[in-house]
N, C-alpha and C positions, 0 to 999 in steps of 0.2 A: 707449489704454484697450481692454481686452478686452471683446468682446461677451458679453452675458449668456448667450445660447444656447451659445456656445463654452465658456464657463466651466462651464456646467451639464454639458455633454458630458464635459469633462475630469474634473470631480468625480465624475460617474457612473461613468466608465470606471475611474478609480483606486479608487473605493469598491468597485466590483464585483471588482476585483483584490485587495481586502483591505487596501488602504492606509488608514491612520488619518488623522484630520483634520489632524494636524501635518504629515504627509508631503504631503498634498494642498495645504495652504497653502504649504509650501516649494516645491512644484512650480509652483504658480501664481505665486509671487513670481518665480521664475526665468523663467517665461513672460513676465511683465510686463517684465522686464529684458532680454528677448531673449537669454537665456543657454542656448541650445540644447545646447551641449556638456555643461553641468552637469546639464541635464535628462536627457540620455542616461545620464550617469554615475549619477544618482540612480535611474533606472529599472533600470539594469543591476545595481546593488547590491541593489535590492529583489528583482529576479528571481533573483539568486544565492541570496538568503535563502530564497525560496520553493522553489527547486530543492533546496536542502539539506533543507528540511522534507519535501519529497516523497521524497527518498532515505531519510530516517529512517523515514517512514511505510511505504515500500516494504519496508525491512528488517524491520519488524514484521510485515507481511503475509507476507513470505517465511518468517519464523519460524513463524507459524501454519500456513502451507502445509506446512512440513517436519513439524510435529507431526502434522498430519492424514495425511500420507504415511506416517510412521512407524507411526501407529496402524493404518492399513490394512494395512501390511506385517505387523505383529504379528498382526492378526486373520486374515489369510490363512494365516500360518504355523500359528496355533492350529487353524484349520479343517482344514488339511492334516494336521497332527499328529493331530487327532481322527479324521479319516477313516482314516488309516493305523493308528491305535491301535484303532479299531473293527474294521477288517479283520483285524488281528493277533489281536484277542480272538476274533472269530468263527472264524478259522482254528484257534486254540487250542481253542476250544470244540468245533469239529467234530472236531479230532484226538482230543480226550479222549473224545468220544462214540464215535468209531470204535474206539479202543483198548479201551474198556469193553465193547464188544459181543463 
């Protein structure tokens, strides 16, 4: 029989890892039956699922980061174009003023 404190720790750890009640009960049943290999397999499969979710979330973050990068790049280009356009305009204005004199 498993000690109550040991069961509590297992439940707490698996719950903190995001495992649902069904998963936890399955894991505890394997613990009671001393089926360590199956426990490792169960944990490995769950971990693989979490890692896949992490990769999917990371992809979404990467998409947002790319959008921000693109926006900054466009803003920088517009600022440079504006500065260059303002300089060209001021040179043209100066040139027109000179020729009119």
